[in-house]
FITOR-628345 format. One line per field, with one value per atom (N, C-alpha, C, O): chain; atom name; x, y, z. Coordinates in steps of 0.02 Angstrom, whole numbers. Example, Ala and Ser with C-alpha at 12.3 -4.5 7.8 and 13.67 -1.06 7.14 Angstrom:
! residues 2
c: [A  A  A  A  A  A  A  A]
a: [N  CA  C  O  N  CA  C  O]
X: [660  615  660  712  642  684  645  670]
Y: [-284  -225  -165  -166  -112  -53  2  57]
Z: [390  390  390  423  354  357  394  402]
***
This chain:
! residues 108
c: [A  A  A  A  A  A  A  A  A  A  A  A  A  A  A  A  A  A  A  A  A  A  A  A  A  A  A  A  A  A  A  A  A  A  A  A  A  A  A  A  A  A  A  A  A  A  A  A  A  A  A  A  A  A  A  A  A  A  A  A  A  A  A  A  A  A  A  A  A  A  A  A  A  A  A  A  A  A  A  A  A  A  A  A  A  A  A  A  A  A  A  A  A  A  A  A  A  A  A  A  A  A  A  A  A  A  A  A  A  A  A  A  A  A  A  A  A  A  A  A  A  A  A  A  A  A  A  A  A  A  A  A  A  A  A  A  A  A  A  A  A  A  A  A  A  A  A  A  A  A  A  A  A  A  A  A  A  A  A  A  A  A  A  A  A  A  A  A  A  A  A  A  A  A  A  A  A  A  A  A  A  A  A  A  A  A  A  A  A  A  A  A  A  A  A  A  A  A  A  A  A  A  A  A  A  A  A  A  A  A  A  A  A  A  A  A  A  A  A  A  A  A  A  A  A  A  A  A  A  A  A  A  A  A  A  A  A  A  A  A  A  A  A  A  A  A  A  A  A  A  A  A  A  A  A  A  A  A  A  A  A  A  A  A  A  A  A  A  A  A  A  A  A  A  A  A  A  A  A  A  A  A  A  A  A  A  A  A  A  A  A  A  A  A  A  A  A  A  A  A  A  A  A  A  A  A  A  A  A  A  A  A  A  A  A  A  A  A  A  A  A  A  A  A  A  A  A  A  A  A  A  A  A  A  A  A  A  A  A  A  A  A  A  A  A  A  A  A  A  A  A  A  A  A  A  A  A  A  A  A  A  A  A  A  A  A  A  A  A  A  A  A  A  A  A  A  A  A  A  A  A  A  A  A  A  A  A  A  A  A  A  A  A  A  A  A  A  A  A  A  A  A  A  A  A  A  A  A  A  A  A  A  A  A  A  A  A  A  A  A  A  A  A  A  A  A  A  A  A  A  A  A]
a: [N  CA  C  O  N  CA  C  O  N  CA  C  O  N  CA  C  O  N  CA  C  O  N  CA  C  O  N  CA  C  O  N  CA  C  O  N  CA  C  O  N  CA  C  O  N  CA  C  O  N  CA  C  O  N  CA  C  O  N  CA  C  O  N  CA  C  O  N  CA  C  O  N  CA  C  O  N  CA  C  O  N  CA  C  O  N  CA  C  O  N  CA  C  O  N  CA  C  O  N  CA  C  O  N  CA  C  O  N  CA  C  O  N  CA  C  O  N  CA  C  O  N  CA  C  O  N  CA  C  O  N  CA  C  O  N  CA  C  O  N  CA  C  O  N  CA  C  O  N  CA  C  O  N  CA  C  O  N  CA  C  O  N  CA  C  O  N  CA  C  O  N  CA  C  O  N  CA  C  O  N  CA  C  O  N  CA  C  O  N  CA  C  O  N  CA  C  O  N  CA  C  O  N  CA  C  O  N  CA  C  O  N  CA  C  O  N  CA  C  O  N  CA  C  O  N  CA  C  O  N  CA  C  O  N  CA  C  O  N  CA  C  O  N  CA  C  O  N  CA  C  O  N  CA  C  O  N  CA  C  O  N  CA  C  O  N  CA  C  O  N  CA  C  O  N  CA  C  O  N  CA  C  O  N  CA  C  O  N  CA  C  O  N  CA  C  O  N  CA  C  O  N  CA  C  O  N  CA  C  O  N  CA  C  O  N  CA  C  O  N  CA  C  O  N  CA  C  O  N  CA  C  O  N  CA  C  O  N  CA  C  O  N  CA  C  O  N  CA  C  O  N  CA  C  O  N  CA  C  O  N  CA  C  O  N  CA  C  O  N  CA  C  O  N  CA  C  O  N  CA  C  O  N  CA  C  O  N  CA  C  O  N  CA  C  O  N  CA  C  O  N  CA  C  O  N  CA  C  O  N  CA  C  O  N  CA  C  O  N  CA  C  O  N  CA  C  O  N  CA  C  O  N  CA  C  O  N  CA  C  O  N  CA  C  O  N  CA  C  O  N  CA  C  O  N  CA  C  O  N  CA  C  O  N  CA  C  O  N  CA  C  O  N  CA  C  O  N  CA  C  O  N  CA  C  O]
X: [637  692  755  800  737  784  874  868  932  968  1023  1042  1082  1090  1174  1196  1217  1261  1319  1330  1374  1436  1487  1501  1542  1594  1632  1606  1686  1738  1767  1754  1816  1878  1909  1905  1952  1975  1948  1974  1898  1869  1858  1876  1812  1883  1919  1919  2004  2072  2041  2021  2036  2037  2041  2075  1970  1953  2006  2033  2013  2065  2132  2162  2133  2199  2213  2271  2162  2109  2132  2163  2106  2086  2153  2180  2163  2248  2334  2382  2300  2353  2330  2368  2253  2257  2253  2258  2246  2240  2329  2350  2342  2447  2474  2521  2434  2434  2437  2483  2333  2315  2289  2317  2214  2212  2131  2087  2166  2077  2019  1969  2002  1953  1920  1863  1964  1949  1947  1910  2000  2007  1918  1884  1890  1811  1793  1752  1832  1749  1761  1736  1792  1810  1767  1724  1804  1742  1686  1637  1668  1583  1553  1511  1595  1563  1598  1619  1617  1655  1567  1540  1570  1494  1469  1453  1434  1377  1367  1320  1447  1441  1396  1334  1418  1429  1372  1352  1330  1233  1182  1123  1237  1171  1146  1093  1198  1168  1107  1081  1073  1042  982  944  998  941  919  873  980  991  1077  1110  1086  1154  1164  1223  1118  1140  1162  1179  1157  1194  1261  1272  1290  1364  1392  1383  1435  1456  1534  1566  1532  1589  1658  1704  1655  1761  1777  1765  1823  1839  1917  1934  1927  2005  1938  1941  1905  1864  1833  1833  1798  1783  1817  1796  1891  1903  1938  1962  1933  1939  1850  1848  1808  1746  1695  1639  1719  1730  1647  1647  1589  1554  1521  1467  1511  1477  1478  1448  1549  1548  1547  1604  1544  1536  1552  1549  1567  1617  1543  1482  1595  1525  1594  1641  1592  1636  1612  1558  1679  1680  1769  1812  1771  1817  1885  1865  1949  1992  1941  1935  1914  1877  1846  1819  1844  1820  1814  1858  1720  1736  1710  1649  1723  1697  1660  1664  1624  1586  1551  1557  1524  1493  1412  1412  1345  1271  1271  1291  1251  1256  1161  1140  1126  1037  1022  1019  997  970  1044  1042  1116  1141  1227  1255  1223  1316  1359  1326  1416  1470  1530  1555  1572  1618  1668  1679  1696  1768  1822  1877  1822  1885  1863  1808  1887  1902  1937  1947  1992  2019  2036  2012  2115  2099  2101  2109  2091  2080  2153  2142  2205  2276  2292  2294  2303  2360  2322  2263  2384  2365  2312  2312  2269  2175  2192  2179  2224  2228  2280  2266  2324  2364  2310  2299  2280  2274  2194  2167  2167  2109  2104  2067  2167  2175  2209  2198  2241  2253  2221  2227  2175  2115  2066  2042  2036  1985  2011  1957  2049  2076  2123  2120  2174  2191  2243  2275  2294  2312  2391  2452]
Y: [3226  3198  3160  3146  3151  3080  3126  3150  3110  3129  3117  3126  3102  3081  3075  3131  3043  3019  3035  2985  3055  3060  3071  3129  3012  3040  3071  3063  3110  3149  3083  3025  3115  3084  3009  2948  3095  3117  3042  2988  3054  2987  2937  2887  2945  2843  2820  2763  2879  2871  2840  2782  2868  2884  2771  2723  2797  2720  2664  2617  2678  2617  2604  2555  2665  2684  2655  2639  2646  2630  2572  2557  2511  2462  2406  2358  2435  2425  2438  2415  2470  2458  2424  2410  2410  2368  2269  2225  2257  2221  2205  2167  2234  2203  2205  2170  2251  2258  2220  2206  2182  2180  2097  2049  2126  2029  2074  2109  2025  2048  2042  2061  2013  1989  2068  2089  2096  2166  2206  2253  2178  2285  2250  2269  2189  2219  2245  2290  2222  2228  2337  2391  2313  2393  2444  2488  2414  2492  2424  2451  2375  2379  2452  2495  2437  2500  2542  2566  2568  2628  2698  2753  2619  2624  2643  2702  2565  2602  2671  2702  2704  2745  2782  2777  2805  2867  2878  2926  2763  2773  2800  2808  2822  2836  2899  2923  2932  3028  3016  3071  2976  2959  3022  3059  3009  3030  3076  3107  3067  3163  3176  3165  3204  3229  3279  3282  3314  3372  3327  3367  3257  3266  3263  3277  3242  3277  3292  3242  3338  3373  3420  3401  3497  3517  3514  3525  3503  3465  3532  3573  3512  3558  3630  3689  3593  3595  3678  3739  3648  3703  3771  3831  3718  3782  3829  3885  3814  3876  3937  3987  3911  3959  3978  4030  3960  3988  3949  3971  3882  3860  3802  3741  3842  3792  3762  3752  3720  3725  3612  3568  3623  3541  3504  3526  3472  3428  3342  3315  3315  3249  3200  3207  3147  3080  3003  2993  2982  2940  2877  2860  2822  2784  2768  2754  2779  2770  2720  2663  2729  2785  2847  2907  2813  2860  2915  2932  2934  2995  3045  3078  3039  3056  3124  3123  3158  3259  3259  3239  3293  3325  3369  3397  3390  3466  3417  3364  3469  3444  3496  3554  3467  3564  3527  3475  3581  3527  3482  3461  3408  3374  3343  3290  3344  3268  3296  3345  3240  3233  3231  3204  3244  3290  3253  3292  3154  3160  3182  3153  3222  3248  3209  3216  3182  3155  3122  3142  3033  2991  2967  2917  2986  2968  2969  2998  2910  2890  2978  3032  2968  2984  3055  3114  3022  2991  3038  3087  3053  3096  3179  3197  3216  3257  3330  3361  3313  3329  3373  3362  3426  3533  3527  3547  3499  3480  3453  3486  3402  3358  3400  3384  3447  3472  3502  3493  3579  3626  3588  3620  3533  3532  3519  3523  3497  3462  3495  3484  3547  3543  3631  3661  3666  3725  3756  3814  3685  3674  3689  3714  3690  3741  3647  3657]
Z: [1857  1773  1782  1822  1726  1740  1652  1596  1696  1639  1615  1673  1579  1516  1541  1528  1563  1576  1557  1592  1536  1471  1491  1507  1501  1501  1467  1412  1456  1424  1395  1408  1345  1326  1373  1379  1409  1480  1514  1502  1554  1594  1586  1617  1524  1489  1498  1521  1475  1483  1559  1555  1619  1676  1686  1703  1657  1690  1649  1677  1585  1548  1606  1629  1613  1639  1720  1730  1784  1826  1841  1891  1764  1767  1736  1763  1679  1656  1764  1795  1762  1838  1902  1948  1898  1932  1902  1945  1842  1800  1846  1890  1824  1817  1915  1934  1965  2022  2065  2104  2052  2092  2044  2018  2055  1971  1963  1988  1889  1829  1868  1837  1956  1965  1992  1983  2021  2064  2010  1998  1972  1912  1928  1976  1864  1832  1869  1859  1968  2017  2038  2051  2030  2064  1980  1983  1916  1854  1864  1839  1879  1891  1938  1929  1981  2020  2005  2058  1965  1950  1902  1902  1868  1823  1839  1832  1904  1951  1951  1927  1997  2045  1974  1975  1933  1879  1840  1808  1861  1840  1869  1853  1948  1988  1977  1998  1933  1944  1892  1890  1852  1832  1850  1819  1911  1945  1982  2008  1972  2046  2077  2128  2011  1986  2057  2076  2094  2112  2218  2262  2233  2261  2312  2371  2267  2240  2284  2320  2323  2357  2298  2249  2345  2284  2279  2319  2243  2322  2293  2249  2361  2395  2352  2353  2337  2290  2243  2250  2215  2142  2187  2173  2267  2300  2302  2288  2324  2331  2302  2328  2223  2196  2174  2141  2181  2159  2126  2114  2110  2053  2090  2088  2117  2148  2101  2130  2000  1965  1949  1918  2009  2004  2022  2029  2037  2128  2113  2058  2168  2187  2177  2167  2188  2180  2211  2173  2241  2291  2293  2316  2252  2273  2278  2236  2355  2398  2363  2348  2350  2354  2302  2314  2254  2176  2179  2232  2151  2139  2083  2056  2066  2006  1995  2003  1986  1947  1879  1820  1923  1850  1845  1900  1823  1794  1756  1725  1779  1766  1694  1690  1660  1596  1602  1628  1565  1577  1554  1612  1503  1562  1542  1573  1506  1521  1632  1657  1641  1686  1636  1592  1611  1605  1650  1691  1650  1714  1674  1621  1688  1677  1717  1692  1754  1778  1807  1826  1841  1876  1886  1852  1953  1996  2051  2100  2041  2136  2182  2154  2249  2254  2309  2321  2324  2359  2317  2354  2274  2215  2229  2230  2239  2228  2166  2112  2246  2202  2150  2091  2172  2155  2062  2005  2083  2039  1989  1939  1999  1937  1913  1860  1953  1928  1887  1838  1905  1885  1802  1750  1800  1746  1690  1629  1744  1681  1664  1608  1711  1706  1716  1720  1719  1698  1630  1608  1600  1544  1567  1521  1649  1655  1640  1640]
***
């Protein structure tokens, strides 16, 4: 089965912010590379989205329907809905993940 991968508006904004940050603080070629790799990583969800692990921050809350993939240090948090894979969040894994996940996924 082949899935459709959909980025939420928040995930699209995450990509834009990561890209702008890298252009400003590193280089445009590196920002282009990271953006390409993050998009490739999300594209791998087309075939087997269940292979990602459940984020430990959500597992402790009993929320096991969300999964994650990594392109270090970045984490992509997503959920499978029927034939679609919805990417909710893309962020640097060094950030306070508990707070970020709570605000994005739980609306806190």
